Backbone as a ProteinNet text record, in pm:
[ID]
protein_1_A
[PRIMARY]
MDYAKKCIVERPEEALAITEEIHAKTRSAFGLPPKPPQDPNGILCGVCQNNCRIGEGKTGYCGLVKNVNGKLVRLAGTPEKGLLEWYYDPLPTNCVAWWFCPGCTGRGYPKYAIHPYAETDHSNLAVFYGSCSYDCLYCQNWNYRQLASRLKPTVSAESLAERADSHVSCICYFGGDPSPQALHAIKTSRLAVEKAERENR
[TERTIARY]
-9052.6	-9039.9	-8950.4	-8994.9	-8924.2	-8828.5	-8760.7	-8670.3	-8528.1	-8464	-8327.7	-8231.4	-8120.6	-8016.3	-7973.6	-7967	-7923.8	-8015.5	-8144.9	-8241.7	-8221.2	-8203.8	-8186.5	-8057.4	-7950	-7819.9	-7818.4	-7873.9	-7865.3	-7975.2	-8089.8	-8201.2	-8260.1	-8179	-8223.9	-8345.1	-8353.3	-8467.7	-8598.4	-8596.5	-8717	-8752.5	-8651.2	-8675.1	-8731.4	-8677	-8724.8	-8869.6	-8902.4	-9040.5	-9137.7	-9097.3	-9183.6	-9202.6	-9093.9	-9107	-9188.7	-9172.9	-9253.7	-9402	-9431.7	-9571.3	-9628.4	-9548.4	-9593.2	-9617.6	-9525.1	-9543	-9670.7	-9691.8	-9810.6	-9938.2	-9938	-10056.2	-10088.3	-9986.6	-10012.5	-10063.2	-10017	-10061.7	-10201.1	-10228.8	-10358.4	-10473.7	-10448.5	-10553	-10604.1	-10523.4	-10561.3	-10582.5	-10589.1	-10612.5	-10493.6	-10373.1	-10252.2	-10179.8	-10117	-10044	-9928.6	-9896.3	-9789.6	-9650.1	-9629.5	-9499.5	-9523.9	-9422.2	-9438.7	-9465.3	-9578.4	-9611.1	-9510.7	-9478.7	-9384.4	-9441.3	-9566.8	-9632	-9560.6	-9506.3	-9434.5	-9522.5	-9653.8	-9746.7	-9809.5	-9766.1	-9823.6	-9766.3	-9822.3	-9779	-9687.2	-9575.2	-9478.8	-9533.5	-9533.9	-9575.8	-9461.8	-9349.9	-9231.5	-9229.6	-9326.6	-9325.2	-9225.5	-9215.3	-9121.1	-9019.6	-8931.6	-8823.3	-8872	-8995.5	-9044.9	-9068	-9090.3	-9114.7	-9213.6	-9328.3	-9431.4	-9470.1	-9486.4	-9546	-9682.1	-9784.4	-9917.7	-10001.1	-10046.2	-10128.8	-10271.5	-10342.5	-10482.1	-10565.5	-10636.1	-10723.3	-10651	-10520.8	-10441.7	-10401.7	-10350.3	-10310.6	-10161.9	-10099.6	-9958.7	-9935.6	-9810.5	-9771.3	-9822.9	-9825.8	-9870.7	-10022.1	-10094.8	-10240.2	-10306.9	-10227.5	-10283.4	-10291.5	-10234.7	-10231.7	-10292.3	-10383.8	-10453.5	-10448.9	-10438.4	-10444.6	-10590.9	-10653.4	-10793.3	-10798	-10836.6	-10847.1	-10719.1	-10605.5	-10478.2	-10423.8	-10482.3	-10432.7	-10415.7	-10307.8	-10287.4	-10378.7	-10450	-10536.9	-10479.6	-10449.7	-10396.6	-10514	-10539.1	-10651.4	-10624.2	-10497.9	-10453	-10304.5	-10249.3	-10108.1	-10084.4	-10191.6	-10181.8	-10186.6	-10150.8	-10164.6	-10308.1	-10404.8	-10545	-10591.7	-10525.1	-10576.7	-10464	-10428.8	-10333.5	-10408.9	-10368.8	-10429	-10348.4	-10407.7	-10328	-10411.9	-10344.8	-10393.8	-10283.9	-10318.9	-10217.5	-10247.6	-10144.8	-10160.1	-10041.5	-10055.6	-9945.3	-9864.3	-9733.3	-9642.6	-9545.6	-9556.5	-9469.4	-9321.3	-9241	-9096.3	-9028.5	-8914.3	-8854.4	-8935.4	-8934.7	-9016	-8928.2	-8989.3	-8914.2	-8900	-8908.9	-8894.3	-8761.7	-8759.7	-8635.6	-8528.6	-8567.7	-8471.1	-8434.9	-8473	-8454.5	-8310.6	-8214.9	-8073.8	-8016.2	-8086.4	-8041.9	-8153.5	-8271.2	-8385.4	-8364.4	-8376.9	-8363.1	-8461.1	-8582.9	-8681.3	-8644.2	-8572.1	-8531.9	-8393.5	-8312.4	-8173	-8132.5	-8204.2	-8162.8	-8062	-8025.2	-7928.8	-7985.1	-7897.3	-7939	-7995.3	-7990	-8037.4	-7952.4	-8005.6	-8145.1	-8227.5	-8164.7	-8238.1	-8342.8	-8308.4	-8398.6	-8456	-8415.1	-8465.8	-8502.9	-8600.1	-8645.9	-8550.3	-8493.6	-8399.5	-8271.9	-8161.1	-8038.5	-8038.5	-8153	-8169.9	-8305.6	-8339.7	-8467.3	-8585.2	-8677.3	-8790.9	-8904.8	-8882.1	-8979	-9109.8	-9112.7	-9235.6	-9311.1	-9270.6	-9334.2	-9367	-9434.6	-9469.8	-9429.2	-9424	-9414.1	-9552.6	-9576.6	-9699.7	-9667.5	-9716.1	-9686.4	-9788.7	-9740.1	-9826	-9803.7	-9904.5	-9898.7	-9964.5	-9880.9	-9933.3	-9981.2	-10090.9	-10153.4	-10112.9	-9983.6	-9931.8	-9783.8	-9726.4	-9584.2	-9528.5	-9400.2	-9333.1	-9253.7	-9256.1	-9186.5	-9288.4	-9239	-9326.7	-9253.6	-9227.7	-9157.9	-9257.2	-9226.6	-9318.8	-9346.6	-9247.3	-9264.3	-9272.7	-9334.4	-9348.2	-9427.9	-9373.4	-9446	-9567.3	-9569	-9680.2	-9760.9	-9775.5	-9844	-9985.1	-10044.9	-10183.7	-10200.9	-10090.2	-10105.4	-10185.5	-10175.5	-10246.5	-10398	-10445.8	-10589.6	-10636.7	-10558.5	-10593.4	-10588.5	-10484.5	-10469.4	-10586.8	-10637.5	-10748.1	-10880.4	-10896.9	-11021.1	-11015.3	-10891.6	-10868.3	-10929.2	-10921.8	-10963.3	-10903.4	-10885.4	-10927.2	-10829.5	-10881.3	-10796.2	-10798.7	-10686.8	-10670.4	-10592.9	-10636.2	-10563.1	-10434.5	-10338.6	-10213.6	-10243.3	-10336.3	-10372.1	-10427.8	-10518.6	-10577.4	-10473.2	-10384.9	-10282.1	-10183.5	-10142	-10048	-10106.6	-10237.7	-10302.1	-10285.4	-10264.2	-10245.4	-10108.5	-10019	-9885.1	-9894.9	-9953.6	-9973.5	-9849.2	-9861.1	-9743.7	-9675	-9741.1	-9672.1	-9607.2	-9618.1	-9555	-9424	-9315.2	-9187.1	-9130.7	-9194.4	-9148.9	-9262.5	-9246.3	-9342.4	-9266.8	-9323.8	-9263.1	-9355.7	-9307.3	-9385	-9338.1	-9430.5	-9396.2	-9518.5	-9526.8	-9643.6	-9597.8	-9634.6	-9564.2	-9468.2	-9393.3	-9294.9	-9369.2	-9330.5	-9404.4	-9380.2	-9284.9	-9251.9	-9369.1	-9463.6	-9575.5	-9663.8	-9653.3	-9732.7	-9642.2	-9528.1	-9430.4	-9490.3	-9577.3	-9637.9	-9717.7	-9787.5	-9865.7	-9774	-9670.5	-9578	-9504.5	-9459.2	-9386.3	-9477.4	-9598.9	-9693.2	-9727.4	-9752	-9781.7	-9666.6	-9544.2	-9426.1	-9411.5	-9429.2	-9417.5	-9522.7	-9645.6	-9752.4	-9727.1	-9675.1	-9646	-9535.1	-9433.2	-9324.7	-9379.5	-9462.2	-9522.1	-9605.5	-9681.1	-9763.6	-9675.3	-9569.3	-9478.3	-9412.6	-9375.6	-9313.6	-9412.4	-9538.1	-9640.9	-9660.6	-9645.2	-9665.1	-9535.3	-9430.5	-9299.2	-9244.2	-9256.7	-9199.4	-9077.4
-15725.5	-15867.5	-15926.3	-16034.7	-16095.6	-16205.4	-16185.1	-16289.2	-16252.7	-16342.4	-16317.8	-16320.7	-16251.2	-16249.1	-16391	-16475.7	-16614.4	-16684.6	-16664.7	-16727.2	-16676.8	-16544.4	-16486.5	-16535.6	-16544.7	-16587	-16736.3	-16817.3	-16962.6	-17021.3	-16953.7	-17006.6	-16895.4	-16838.3	-16721.4	-16747.2	-16865.8	-16893.2	-16892.3	-16953.3	-16958.1	-16818	-16743.8	-16607.5	-16518.9	-16532.4	-16453.2	-16488.1	-16616.5	-16658.8	-16597.8	-16593.5	-16535.7	-16386.2	-16315.6	-16170.9	-16140.8	-16221.1	-16200.2	-16220.6	-16318	-16343.1	-16223.8	-16167	-16050.8	-15931.7	-15907.3	-15797.9	-15818.5	-15939.1	-15968.2	-15944.8	-15985.3	-15969.9	-15821.8	-15740.5	-15598.3	-15527.9	-15569	-15506.6	-15554.6	-15683.1	-15737	-15673.6	-15628	-15561.9	-15435.7	-15381.2	-15260.3	-15286.9	-15414.6	-15450.7	-15426.1	-15422.9	-15398.7	-15529.1	-15542.9	-15665.8	-15689.3	-15816.4	-15846.6	-15809.6	-15813.3	-15782	-15704.8	-15633.3	-15570.6	-15678.3	-15671.2	-15775.3	-15780.5	-15901.1	-15923.3	-16027.4	-16008.8	-16100	-16092.4	-16205.2	-16201.1	-16155.2	-16172.5	-16127.1	-15992.2	-15933.8	-15807.4	-15687.9	-15572.1	-15446.2	-15374.8	-15324.8	-15252.3	-15114.8	-15083.8	-14950.7	-14851.2	-14871.7	-14789.1	-14652.6	-14618.5	-14487.2	-14483.3	-14589.7	-14591.7	-14704.4	-14718.7	-14817.7	-14962.1	-14987.5	-15125.2	-15184.5	-15099.9	-15147.2	-15263.8	-15242.8	-15346.9	-15390.1	-15521.1	-15577.9	-15630.1	-15555.7	-15577.4	-15664.1	-15777.8	-15869.8	-15819.9	-15879.3	-15844.9	-15848.2	-15737.6	-15728.6	-15708.4	-15695.8	-15681.1	-15535.5	-15509.8	-15375.6	-15371.8	-15256.8	-15237.6	-15231.7	-15239.5	-15243.2	-15122.3	-15005.5	-14883.2	-14878.1	-14959.9	-14960.2	-14857.5	-14782.1	-14674	-14704	-14816	-14849.3	-14987.8	-14998.5	-15125.2	-15158.5	-15288.3	-15335.9	-15369	-15287.3	-15306.3	-15333.3	-15455.9	-15495.1	-15467.3	-15497.7	-15482.8	-15341.3	-15249.4	-15111.6	-15069.3	-14994.5	-14944	-14825	-14831.5	-14722.6	-14668.5	-14539.5	-14475.2	-14420.1	-14481.6	-14443.8	-14312.4	-14278.3	-14151.6	-14139.2	-14022.7	-13999.8	-13935.8	-13886.4	-13815.3	-13665	-13581.1	-13437.1	-13397	-13470.2	-13437.8	-13485.3	-13587.6	-13646.3	-13705.9	-13636	-13689.8	-13738.5	-13853.2	-13908.5	-13854.1	-13761.5	-13691.1	-13614.8	-13574.6	-13475	-13369.5	-13246.7	-13141.4	-13050.5	-12978.9	-12880.3	-12784.2	-12673.2	-12577.4	-12613.3	-12623	-12659.5	-12543.3	-12471.9	-12356.2	-12393.6	-12307.4	-12328.2	-12267.3	-12320	-12444	-12562.9	-12668.8	-12785.2	-12907.9	-13019	-13143	-13226.6	-13163.5	-13230.9	-13306.1	-13422.1	-13499.8	-13424.8	-13326.4	-13249.5	-13116.6	-13096.3	-12965.6	-12917	-13005.7	-12966.5	-12908.6	-12926	-12857.6	-12778.3	-12778.5	-12705.9	-12555.1	-12480	-12334.7	-12271.8	-12325.6	-12270.1	-12286.3	-12391.4	-12416.9	-12362.6	-12335.2	-12296.7	-12164	-12119.3	-12000.8	-12031.4	-12158.1	-12195.4	-12159.3	-12109.3	-12070.1	-11929.5	-11856.5	-11718.5	-11635.8	-11549.3	-11505.8	-11576.8	-11668.4	-11732.9	-11831.4	-11913.5	-12019.7	-11997.7	-11892.6	-11864.9	-11717.4	-11688.7	-11551.7	-11476.4	-11547.5	-11490.2	-11574.4	-11518.8	-11598.9	-11684.1	-11703.8	-11782.7	-11853.3	-11932.8	-12006.5	-11910.5	-11946.1	-11860	-11878.8	-11831.7	-11852.6	-11778.6	-11689.4	-11616.8	-11678.3	-11800.2	-11869.2	-12014.2	-12081.2	-12222.6	-12302.8	-12433	-12518.4	-12575.7	-12610.7	-12679.6	-12827.7	-12890.3	-13030.9	-13117.5	-13201.6	-13285.9	-13431.2	-13490.3	-13628.6	-13718.2	-13784.1	-13870.6	-14003.6	-14053	-14176.4	-14298.8	-14314.2	-14433.7	-14443	-14559.7	-14577.1	-14690.6	-14678.2	-14783.7	-14876.6	-14847.2	-14929.9	-15000.8	-15077.6	-15144.9	-15161.4	-15051.4	-15054.6	-15097	-15205.1	-15255.3	-15153.2	-15075.8	-14980.2	-14836.8	-14818.6	-14686.1	-14594.1	-14475.6	-14380.4	-14322.9	-14332.7	-14280.6	-14393.1	-14503.6	-14621.6	-14589.7	-14482.6	-14452.5	-14407.5	-14391.6	-14366.3	-14480.4	-14599.9	-14716.6	-14698.2	-14623.2	-14597.7	-14516.5	-14417.9	-14339.7	-14428.1	-14512.3	-14600.8	-14697.4	-14746.2	-14842.4	-14773.9	-14647.1	-14573.4	-14496.9	-14472.3	-14390.6	-14251.3	-14196.4	-14059.1	-14010.7	-13880.7	-13771.5	-13748.6	-13690	-13657.5	-13506.1	-13457.1	-13314.5	-13301.9	-13213.4	-13192.8	-13115.2	-13128.9	-13052.9	-12903.2	-12863.7	-12722.1	-12668.3	-12742.6	-12699.9	-12696.3	-12796.1	-12800.1	-12684.8	-12656.8	-12546.4	-12412.9	-12397.7	-12273.7	-12253.4	-12360.6	-12350.9	-12293	-12288.8	-12231.9	-12080.1	-12019.2	-11874.5	-11801.6	-11673.5	-11590.9	-11627.1	-11697.1	-11735.7	-11874.3	-11937.7	-12068.3	-12046.6	-12099.2	-12083.4	-12215	-12327	-12455.2	-12557.3	-12664	-12774.4	-12899.9	-12974.1	-13099.2	-13214.3	-13303.7	-13420.9	-13540.2	-13604.4	-13720.4	-13808.7	-13890.4	-13973.7	-14111.8	-14193.9	-14284.1	-14201.6	-14277.8	-14221.1	-14158.2	-14038.7	-13974	-14030.6	-14122.3	-14164.9	-14225.4	-14300.5	-14349.4	-14237	-14118	-14004.5	-13892.6	-13931.7	-13834.7	-13743.1	-13795.1	-13712.3	-13597.5	-13626.3	-13524.6	-13424.1	-13472.8	-13385	-13290.7	-13342.7	-13259.6	-13151.2	-13188.6	-13089.9	-12984.4	-13026.6	-12932.1	-12834.3	-12886.8	-12801.9	-12699.8	-12743.7	-12651.2	-12540.3	-12578.4	-12479	-12382.8	-12433.4	-12348	-12247.9	-12291.9	-12201.1	-12093.5	-12133.8	-12036.4	-11933.5	-11980.2	-11890.3	-11791.8	-11841.2	-11754.2	-11650.9	-11692.6	-11598.7	-11491.4	-11530.3	-11431.2	-11328.7	-11375.2	-11288.3	-11220.7	-11233.2	-11173.9	-11218.3	-11346.8	-11401.5	-11481.9
-2917.4	-2943.5	-2836.1	-2776.9	-2664.7	-2707.5	-2817.7	-2864.9	-2828	-2756.8	-2711.7	-2829.3	-2810.3	-2912.3	-2947.5	-2846.8	-2867.8	-2968.7	-2955.1	-3046.1	-3189	-3202.3	-3335.6	-3400	-3319.5	-3372.2	-3402.9	-3311.3	-3326.2	-3414.2	-3423.2	-3502.4	-3589.6	-3678.4	-3754.7	-3844.1	-3904.4	-3993	-3914.5	-3796.9	-3713.3	-3662.8	-3619.3	-3570.4	-3681.5	-3802.2	-3915.2	-3949.5	-3945.7	-3974.3	-3873.3	-3747.7	-3643.8	-3667	-3696.4	-3718.6	-3844.1	-3948.9	-4069.9	-4040.3	-3955.5	-3917.2	-3840.2	-3750.9	-3673.7	-3766.3	-3858.3	-3954.6	-4036.1	-4085.6	-4166.8	-4087	-3961.6	-3876.5	-3853.8	-3825.5	-3800.5	-3925.8	-4041.6	-4166.2	-4207.4	-4187.6	-4230.5	-4153.4	-4032	-3953.2	-4023.2	-4113.9	-4187.5	-4336.2	-4374.5	-4514	-4605.1	-4547.5	-4626.7	-4654.8	-4771.6	-4804.6	-4706.9	-4679.2	-4583.1	-4631.7	-4763.1	-4823.6	-4952.9	-5001.3	-5132.9	-5238.6	-5308.5	-5405.9	-5520.8	-5561.6	-5672.2	-5768.3	-5807.9	-5900.9	-6036.2	-6086.1	-6214.3	-6330.5	-6317.8	-6421.1	-6387.1	-6275.8	-6231.5	-6305.6	-6275.4	-6336.3	-6238.2	-6289.1	-6207.5	-6171.9	-6042.7	-5998.2	-6017.6	-5949.6	-5970.1	-5904.3	-5820.1	-5755.3	-5639.6	-5562.1	-5449.6	-5468	-5370.8	-5379.1	-5374.4	-5335	-5329.5	-5468.3	-5567.3	-5704	-5707.5	-5646.1	-5641.9	-5783.2	-5800.4	-5921.8	-5877.3	-5913.9	-5858.6	-5951.8	-5900.4	-5976.9	-5991.5	-6085.8	-6113.9	-5985.7	-5958.1	-5842	-5709.7	-5713.4	-5590.6	-5569.5	-5448.9	-5407.5	-5378.7	-5401.8	-5370	-5220.1	-5181.3	-5040.3	-4962.3	-5025.7	-4958.5	-4941.2	-5016	-5008.8	-5098.6	-5174.7	-5256.1	-5404.4	-5447	-5589.4	-5608.6	-5704.1	-5728.2	-5876.7	-5906.2	-6044.3	-6074.1	-6157.5	-6195.3	-6345.3	-6380.8	-6521.8	-6599.8	-6537.6	-6606.5	-6613.7	-6537.7	-6533.8	-6388.3	-6362	-6226.9	-6202.2	-6090.8	-6048.6	-5918.6	-5917.5	-5797.3	-5717.8	-5603.2	-5518.6	-5446.4	-5430.6	-5371	-5402.2	-5368.8	-5397	-5531.6	-5591.9	-5719.2	-5690.1	-5786.5	-5762.1	-5726.1	-5778.8	-5751.2	-5614.2	-5559.8	-5435.8	-5352	-5244.2	-5147.8	-5025.4	-4973.4	-4851.9	-4735	-4658.6	-4558.3	-4457.7	-4352.2	-4257.7	-4249.1	-4217.3	-4209	-4091.3	-4046.6	-3939.5	-3944.1	-3873.9	-3861.9	-3738.2	-3754.7	-3646	-3624.1	-3510.3	-3486.8	-3489.8	-3551.8	-3558.4	-3435.6	-3393.5	-3443.3	-3394.7	-3471.7	-3440.1	-3420.7	-3387.1	-3363.9	-3490.8	-3604	-3733	-3738.5	-3803	-3814.4	-3892.5	-3969.9	-4049	-3982.7	-3857.3	-3792.5	-3797.6	-3786.7	-3775.4	-3904.1	-4016.7	-4138.7	-4205.4	-4147.3	-4203.5	-4189.7	-4299.5	-4290.6	-4191.1	-4182.2	-4089.9	-3943.7	-3910.3	-3771.5	-3738.4	-3841	-3816.1	-3879.1	-3980.2	-4054.2	-4163.8	-4178.6	-4283	-4420	-4504.2	-4637.8	-4645.3	-4533.8	-4533.9	-4629.4	-4711.7	-4718.6	-4825.9	-4902.5	-5011.5	-4960.4	-4861.3	-4816.9	-4677.8	-4610.9	-4476.3	-4466.1	-4383.2	-4363.3	-4271.2	-4173.3	-4076.7	-4076.2	-4026.3	-4013.5	-3886.3	-3826.7	-3704.3	-3712.7	-3614	-3616.2	-3630.5	-3715.8	-3748	-3647.6	-3525.3	-3417.3	-3440.1	-3537.1	-3568.1	-3686.7	-3727.9	-3840.3	-3802.4	-3893.2	-3873.7	-3995.8	-3976.9	-4095.1	-4121.2	-4245.1	-4282.5	-4270.7	-4164.9	-4137.4	-4210.1	-4300.5	-4384	-4345	-4281.4	-4234	-4338.8	-4419.9	-4525.3	-4468.5	-4524.2	-4477.5	-4555.7	-4578.3	-4644.6	-4612.8	-4637.8	-4609.2	-4693.6	-4728.2	-4804.3	-4712.7	-4582.9	-4483.5	-4395.7	-4299	-4203.5	-4070.6	-4004	-3875.1	-3766.8	-3697	-3594.8	-3485.8	-3449.2	-3340	-3391.3	-3503.4	-3564.5	-3472.2	-3444.9	-3360.8	-3433.5	-3565.3	-3644.6	-3709.7	-3637.8	-3691.3	-3741.1	-3688	-3723.3	-3868	-3943.8	-4087.7	-4150.1	-4091	-4145.6	-4140.2	-4041.8	-4033.3	-4153.6	-4192.8	-4311.5	-4434.9	-4444.4	-4560.6	-4572.3	-4459.9	-4467.2	-4500.5	-4461.3	-4490.1	-4622.3	-4670.2	-4790	-4777.3	-4657.1	-4633.1	-4502.6	-4487.6	-4574.2	-4689.3	-4795.8	-4910.3	-4933.5	-4985.6	-5013.1	-5144	-5231.5	-5357	-5330	-5419.8	-5408.6	-5411.9	-5496	-5507	-5375.4	-5314.4	-5187.7	-5075.9	-5072.5	-4968.6	-4985.5	-5107.1	-5132.1	-5088.1	-5096.8	-5052	-4901.5	-4827	-4681.4	-4645.7	-4742.8	-4720.8	-4730.9	-4627.8	-4628.9	-4578	-4551.1	-4520.6	-4389.4	-4298.5	-4174.1	-4184.8	-4302.2	-4325.9	-4401.2	-4345.9	-4415.8	-4467.5	-4433.9	-4489.1	-4482	-4556.8	-4556	-4515.4	-4422	-4375.2	-4413	-4497.8	-4538.7	-4456.4	-4388	-4306.2	-4295.8	-4196.2	-4172.2	-4136.7	-4217.2	-4300.3	-4385.1	-4456.5	-4548.7	-4666.4	-4709	-4817.6	-4957.2	-4975	-5112	-5190.4	-5130.1	-5211.2	-5266.9	-5206.2	-5252.8	-5305.5	-5359.7	-5410.3	-5516.3	-5601.9	-5707.2	-5646	-5537.6	-5467.3	-5397.9	-5329.9	-5257.1	-5352.3	-5464.3	-5561.2	-5618.5	-5656.2	-5711	-5605.6	-5482	-5373.9	-5356	-5352.7	-5332.6	-5444.4	-5567.2	-5680.8	-5672.7	-5640	-5628.8	-5513	-5402.2	-5286.3	-5319	-5392.1	-5433	-5526.8	-5623.4	-5715.5	-5639.1	-5540.5	-5458.1	-5382.7	-5321.1	-5245.7	-5337.6	-5457.4	-5552.5	-5596.2	-5619.1	-5655.3	-5543.7	-5419.9	-5303	-5258.5	-5340.6	-5309.9	-5174.6	-5148.9	-5024.6	-5057.8
[MASK]
+++++++++++++++++++++++++++++++++++++++++++++++++++++++++++++++++++++++++++++++++++++++++++++++++++++++++++++++++++++++++++++++++++++++++++++++++++++++++++++++++++++++++++++++++++++++++++++++++++++++++

């Protein structure tokens, strides 16, 4: 944004209106609402910090929750259906949590890490969720919006947890922010832990 500090300081209302317009434009290109909906007659979603109140026939800020005939319908982000792409990312990785992640540092060894050092012989299961509760204009992962607008690909928590095989020592949820799909992430994590325990890992 080419707005000088002087403009923002001296004309904050005008500067804010311009930035809100830019945010709305970038979101509308993907069919996403410009702001978290707060319809006084809407239904409270409550899954993430936005606490969207979604009006009849409208969609939540993340694009995954819709009010259909007075009931919230989760189009994705449920244990049965997460909107995501995934891949194996060799450790140590550039994850934002690398500095305290047991897989990248060995912290928590032997309970939470396989080695007392970075697990260079393992990978993390990188889960790129296709939704977000934020709207950063310069997001490096802006393409999550493409998944949100197409509502695919989807993967069940059960299927994703199966990908956490013996060379996977951690799961990294990112994308967009994973909070709109927290139900899916939590179920996946629980299933992955159960799988690892069955396999004595």
